[in-house]
C-alpha positions as a printed Julia matrix, in Angstrom:
386×3 Matrix{Float64}:
  -84.01   12.17  -34.55
  -82.26    9.06  -35.86
  -80.09    7.36  -33.3
  -76.75    5.85  -34.28
  -77.09    2.15  -35.18
  -75.95   -0.11  -32.35
  -73.21   -2.49  -33.45
  -73.38   -5.58  -33.69
 -102.47  -23.34  -24.42
 -103.57  -24.58  -24.76
 -103.12  -27.42  -22.57
 -105.37  -29.91  -24.06
 -108.27  -27.65  -24.83
 -110.45  -29.93  -22.8
 -108.44  -29.1   -19.69
 -108.71  -25.35  -19.77
 -109.41  -22.36  -21.91
 -107.24  -19.38  -21.97
 -108.71  -14.58  -22.46
 -106.1   -12.33  -23.94
 -103.39  -10.74  -21.92
  -99.82   -9.85  -22.39
  -96.79   -8.72  -20.74
  -92.32   -7.97  -22.3
  -85.93   -8.59  -22.29
  -82.07   -9.52  -22.91
  -79.43  -12.06  -24.34
  -75.89  -12.65  -25.56
  -73.98  -13.35  -28.71
  -74.01  -10.78  -31.52
  -77.71  -10.22  -30.87
  -77.01   -9.26  -27.28
  -80.42  -10.78  -26.43
  -81.52  -13.99  -28.56
  -83.92  -16.92  -29.89
  -84.08  -20.76  -30.8
  -86.26  -23.6   -32.38
  -86.97  -26.54  -34.71
  -89.85  -28.33  -36.67
  -93.38  -29.75  -36.54
  -95.89  -27.04  -37.34
  -97.31  -25.35  -34.22
 -101.03  -25.95  -34.25
 -103.49  -26.99  -36.91
 -104.52  -24.96  -39.93
 -106.65  -21.94  -39.09
 -110.4   -22.4   -39.16
 -112.06  -21.04  -42.32
 -113.87  -18.46  -40.18
 -110.59  -16.92  -39.01
 -109.87  -13.84  -41.08
 -106.58  -11.99  -41.28
 -105.95   -8.28  -40.7
 -104.66   -6.2   -43.61
 -101.18   -7.1   -44.81
 -100.04   -3.55  -44.05
 -100.82   -1.81  -40.78
  -99.85    1.42  -39.07
  -98.37    2.59  -35.8
  -98.29    6.17  -34.52
  -96.89    7.53  -31.27
  -99.64    9.65  -29.72
  -97.61   11.02  -26.82
  -94.8    10.48  -24.37
  -96.5     9.34  -21.18
  -93.42    9.58  -18.94
  -89.68   10.05  -19.26
  -86.56    9.98  -17.13
  -86.93    6.31  -16.16
  -83.84    4.27  -15.18
  -83.46    0.81  -16.75
  -87.22    0.15  -17.06
  -88.07   -3.49  -17.75
  -91.58   -4.67  -16.81
  -94.84   -2.75  -17.04
  -98.24   -3.55  -15.53
 -101.35   -1.37  -16.04
 -103.33   -0.73  -12.84
 -107.13   -0.92  -12.75
 -107.44    2.9   -12.53
 -105.35    3.4   -15.68
 -102.03    4.24  -14.02
  -98.93    2.17  -14.77
  -96.42    0.27  -12.65
  -92.89    0.03  -14.05
  -89.97   -2.0   -12.71
  -86.34   -0.82  -12.76
  -83.97   -3.68  -13.51
  -80.88   -2.06  -12.02
  -82.42   -0.18   -9.1
  -84.77   -2.94   -7.95
  -87.64   -0.47   -7.53
  -91.25   -0.18   -8.64
  -92.55    3.19   -9.82
  -96.14    4.25  -10.34
  -96.8     6.52  -13.32
  -99.88    8.69  -13.59
 -100.89    7.92  -17.18
 -102.6    11.31  -17.53
  -99.8    13.65  -16.51
  -96.7    11.43  -16.34
  -96.04   12.0   -12.64
  -93.71    9.32  -11.24
  -93.92    8.01   -7.68
  -91.61    5.33   -6.38
  -93.71    2.91   -4.35
  -90.88    0.8    -2.96
  -87.72   -1.23   -3.43
  -87.72   -5.03   -3.48
  -85.15   -6.42   -1.01
  -82.82   -9.14   -2.22
  -82.6    -8.01   -5.84
  -79.03   -8.43   -7.1
  -78.69   -6.66  -10.45
  -75.8    -7.86  -12.6
  -75.47   -8.3   -16.36
  -78.94   -9.04  -17.69
  -80.3    -9.87  -14.24
  -82.11   -7.71  -11.72
  -85.75   -6.77  -11.24
  -87.39   -7.95  -14.46
  -91.04   -8.73  -15.24
  -94.04   -7.79  -13.12
  -97.7    -8.81  -13.17
 -100.8    -8.06  -11.14
 -102.64  -10.84   -9.34
 -105.82  -11.94  -11.18
 -107.63  -10.88   -8.0
 -105.69   -7.63   -7.54
 -108.86   -5.66   -6.8
 -109.27   -7.62   -3.57
 -105.78   -8.87   -2.64
 -103.59   -5.97   -3.98
 -100.77   -8.39   -4.84
  -97.98   -7.65   -7.32
  -95.89  -10.51   -8.71
  -92.23   -9.87   -9.6
  -89.52  -11.94  -11.29
  -86.05  -11.01  -10.09
  -82.43  -12.11   -9.74
  -80.86  -12.71   -6.33
  -77.29  -13.68   -5.39
  -78.21  -17.35   -5.85
  -81.04  -17.69   -8.37
  -83.92  -16.14  -10.24
  -87.21  -16.28   -8.39
  -90.81  -15.11   -8.41
  -92.33  -13.41   -5.37
  -95.55  -11.58   -4.59
  -95.76   -8.37   -2.62
  -98.65   -6.51   -1.06
  -99.18   -3.03   -2.5
 -100.54   -0.79    0.26
 -101.44    2.6    -1.19
 -102.28    3.97    2.26
  -98.61    4.01    3.3
  -96.16    6.82    2.43
  -94.56    6.84   -1.0
  -91.51    4.6    -1.11
  -92.89    2.38    1.66
  -95.92    0.88   -0.04
  -94.54   -2.58   -0.8
  -94.84   -5.39    1.7
  -92.13   -8.0     2.25
  -91.69  -10.38   -0.7
  -93.36  -13.76   -0.32
  -91.47  -16.15   -2.62
  -93.73  -18.45   -4.63
  -90.98  -19.99   -6.79
  -87.22  -20.12   -6.32
  -84.44  -22.04   -8.06
  -84.75  -20.7   -11.59
  -81.16  -20.75  -12.9
  -79.38  -17.37  -13.03
  -76.47  -16.1   -15.06
  -74.92  -12.92  -16.33
  -76.95  -13.54  -19.51
  -80.22  -15.22  -20.49
  -82.27  -14.83  -17.33
  -85.62  -14.7   -19.12
  -87.87  -12.69  -16.86
  -91.27  -12.13  -18.42
  -94.27  -13.18  -16.34
  -97.97  -12.94  -17.14
 -101.22  -14.38  -15.89
 -103.04  -16.26  -18.61
 -106.76  -16.36  -19.3
 -106.84  -19.53  -17.19
 -105.67  -17.46  -14.16
 -102.42  -19.43  -14.07
  -99.03  -17.68  -13.92
  -96.68  -18.15  -16.89
  -92.95  -17.36  -16.81
  -90.38  -17.22  -19.6
  -86.93  -18.35  -18.46
  -83.47  -18.45  -20.06
  -80.77  -21.09  -20.14
  -78.16  -18.7   -18.65
  -75.68  -19.6   -21.41
  -75.7   -23.28  -20.35
  -77.32  -24.69  -23.49
  -78.01  -28.13  -22.05
  -80.56  -26.69  -19.62
  -82.99  -25.94  -22.44
  -83.45  -29.66  -23.2
  -83.29  -30.84  -19.57
  -86.87  -31.51  -18.49
  -85.82  -31.37  -14.84
  -84.37  -27.85  -15.12
  -86.42  -24.65  -14.89
  -84.03  -22.91  -17.32
  -84.8   -22.44  -21.01
  -88.51  -23.05  -20.51
  -91.94  -21.54  -20.35
  -93.32  -22.42  -16.92
  -96.98  -22.61  -15.89
  -97.97  -22.48  -12.23
 -100.77  -21.61   -9.83
 -100.68  -18.2    -8.12
  -99.04  -19.99   -5.17
  -96.21  -21.3    -7.38
  -97.32  -24.93   -7.58
  -97.4   -26.87  -10.87
 -100.62  -25.94  -12.63
 -103.23  -28.66  -13.23
 -102.93  -30.16  -16.7
  -99.26  -29.35  -17.25
  -97.97  -31.59  -20.07
  -95.03  -33.25  -18.3
  -97.03  -34.4   -15.3
  -98.58  -33.11  -12.11
  -95.21  -32.43  -10.45
  -93.7   -30.44  -13.31
  -93.88  -26.68  -13.86
  -92.71  -27.06  -17.47
  -95.18  -25.99  -20.15
  -92.78  -25.91  -23.12
  -89.05  -26.48  -23.51
  -86.11  -25.99  -25.87
  -85.95  -22.21  -25.41
  -82.85  -20.02  -25.36
  -84.19  -16.88  -23.7
  -87.91  -16.07  -23.59
  -88.81  -12.47  -22.76
  -92.14  -11.95  -24.5
  -95.49  -13.6   -23.66
  -98.95  -12.74  -25.01
 -102.3   -14.35  -25.79
 -104.35  -13.63  -28.9
 -108.13  -13.23  -29.06
 -108.55  -17.01  -29.42
 -106.6   -17.58  -26.21
 -103.51  -18.93  -27.97
 -100.13  -18.31  -26.34
  -97.3   -16.61  -28.24
  -93.68  -16.07  -27.19
  -90.72  -14.07  -28.47
  -87.25  -15.48  -28.11
  -83.67  -14.32  -28.67
  -81.51  -16.19  -31.15
  -77.76  -16.39  -31.0
  -75.99  -15.75  -34.31
  -78.7   -16.27  -36.9
  -82.4   -15.99  -36.07
  -84.68  -14.44  -33.47
  -88.14  -15.97  -33.28
  -91.84  -15.56  -32.71
  -93.34  -18.87  -31.6
  -96.86  -20.15  -31.15
  -96.68  -22.09  -27.89
  -98.51  -25.36  -27.4
  -98.19  -27.5   -24.25
  -95.35  -29.98  -24.2
  -93.78  -28.79  -27.45
  -90.0   -28.62  -27.87
  -88.79  -25.47  -29.64
  -85.4   -26.84  -30.5
  -82.62  -24.91  -28.77
  -79.72  -25.66  -28.93
  -80.24  -28.23  -31.69
  -82.03  -25.78  -33.99
  -82.02  -21.99  -34.33
  -84.84  -20.63  -36.49
  -86.75  -22.81  -38.94
  -85.13  -26.2   -39.22
  -87.89  -28.61  -40.24
  -86.45  -31.24  -37.94
  -88.56  -34.01  -36.47
  -89.49  -33.52  -32.84
  -88.99  -29.74  -32.83
  -91.5   -26.96  -33.48
  -90.58  -24.25  -35.97
  -91.16  -20.54  -35.31
  -94.03  -18.76  -37.01
  -91.71  -15.89  -37.95
  -87.98  -15.26  -37.71
  -85.59  -12.32  -38.05
  -81.87  -11.79  -38.3
  -80.52  -10.9   -34.88
  -79.57   -7.35  -35.89
  -83.17   -6.64  -36.95
  -84.87   -7.71  -33.76
  -83.46   -9.05  -30.47
  -87.08   -9.34  -29.32
  -88.23   -8.63  -25.81
  -91.86   -7.83  -24.98
  -94.85   -8.69  -27.18
  -98.53   -7.76  -27.11
 -101.61   -8.63  -29.17
 -103.78   -5.93  -30.76
 -105.83   -5.47  -33.93
 -105.27   -9.01  -35.18
 -101.47   -8.84  -34.92
  -98.62   -9.56  -32.54
  -96.56   -6.44  -31.83
  -92.95   -7.15  -30.86
  -90.44   -4.77  -29.26
  -86.91   -4.98  -30.65
  -83.81   -4.13  -28.64
  -80.85   -4.36  -30.98
  -83.24   -3.84  -33.9
  -84.54   -0.57  -32.35
  -87.98   -0.98  -33.91
  -91.51   -2.23  -33.29
  -92.53   -5.21  -35.38
  -96.08   -6.06  -36.49
  -96.85   -9.69  -37.34
 -100.4   -10.06  -38.72
 -101.95  -13.42  -37.86
 -104.33  -15.86  -39.47
 -104.84  -18.57  -36.9
 -101.42  -19.87  -35.85
  -99.66  -18.61  -38.96
  -98.29  -15.28  -40.1
 -100.81  -13.81  -42.55
  -98.25  -11.54  -44.23
  -94.64  -10.48  -44.03
  -93.73   -8.76  -40.72
  -93.73   -4.96  -40.89
  -91.54   -2.65  -38.8
  -92.07    0.83  -37.37
  -89.97    3.52  -35.61
  -86.62    2.14  -36.79
  -83.95    4.07  -34.87
  -86.38    6.76  -33.69
  -86.62    5.83  -30.01
  -83.64    3.52  -29.59
  -83.9     0.09  -27.98
  -87.46   -1.05  -27.27
  -87.92   -3.31  -24.25
  -91.57   -3.85  -23.41
  -94.91   -3.52  -25.16
  -98.23   -4.03  -23.4
 -101.82   -3.73  -24.6
 -103.49   -0.46  -23.59
 -106.89   -1.62  -24.84
 -108.29   -2.11  -28.36
 -105.98   -0.21  -30.72
 -103.5     1.24  -28.21
 -100.2     0.01  -26.8
  -97.82    1.08  -24.03
  -94.25    0.97  -25.36
  -91.17    1.15  -23.1
  -87.71    2.17  -24.31
  -84.46    0.69  -22.99
  -81.56    3.08  -23.52
  -80.4     3.43  -19.9
  -79.36   -0.19  -19.54
  -75.77   -1.27  -20.14
  -76.19   -1.61  -23.92
  -77.96    1.66  -24.72
  -76.86    5.15  -25.7
  -79.21    7.34  -23.65
  -80.27   10.79  -24.8
  -82.18   13.5   -22.99
  -85.42   12.16  -21.54
  -84.51    8.47  -21.71
  -86.02    6.17  -20.8
  -89.63    6.7   -21.8
  -93.08    5.18  -21.82
  -94.93    5.95  -25.07
  -98.6     5.61  -25.98
  -98.97    4.16  -29.46
 -102.03    3.84  -31.71
 -101.95    0.8   -34.0
 -104.01   -0.61  -36.83
């Protein structure tokens, strides 16, 4: 059923190497969730050995894994195949049995203050989850956005399985818009976070601010070794408007999706220390000192949130665009024109996460303040891609 259209790392490679992983947001302006950037090509030309996937791919929904979710935002697959999903507006984490769709609330995170685009946003499992059982969460409080880790104790009763939050990073600027929120552990076992500039454009170019950045930190929240702006800085890249998608490809390169304001949303290849231009440039600008996006879209076609890597392509969830985008890659360039799937079929798409090889988990976002929910919303879908 067609839904009604909604209106308007490689830190120096000698320092570390990064293995693929991924994780998936909001904004303002006509896009309602947006992107930025400028010039200097991101990365060198692809090596001759790097081949590209076919120009045209495919995406097919295999099944609805679960439905009836309220304002789902982040998703993290558990080692046994089940899924953890965060609720932005309720501040809760829910476990989904990926086989039968059964939902079990495991707990509520205290201190979450949902408002506007803020609330309980991205989640990620500790790189050593099998032994420490830690879940990381990015969320909005009354004073800031922060990242905390919580013990997941499956032996306790449902609804009481989360330990008290242990804050690893506080002081990320908050606002009614542009709170960023995506977190993911990279192949280097460091924690990456996409942040927004909260509508205060100057923050994106302020190297001392945590807003409008991609941050890189240790699991304890300290600046990660090798960060480009010095040992005391968490900043990995700057000049961002609102980053809500992070993913690594099979060569351990970092990619990010970002909301634009009036003109262009973006997919960027992220290299350490690069400046992606906001607010001086939106979309491709070919301006000295700024890095241009690899691909861009009009804001009504995308409003990108989560991204994932699979089958040689970046897959990007679109909110206002209500579609899933495929961007085939050759090295750090787009190998062909982006291709879209599911336009208007499932409504706003918030998060996309790799489900292994040629499968994705795809999360809809109709029960937030900008959606038009129908029966069953919101859902987690299993998608086969090529």
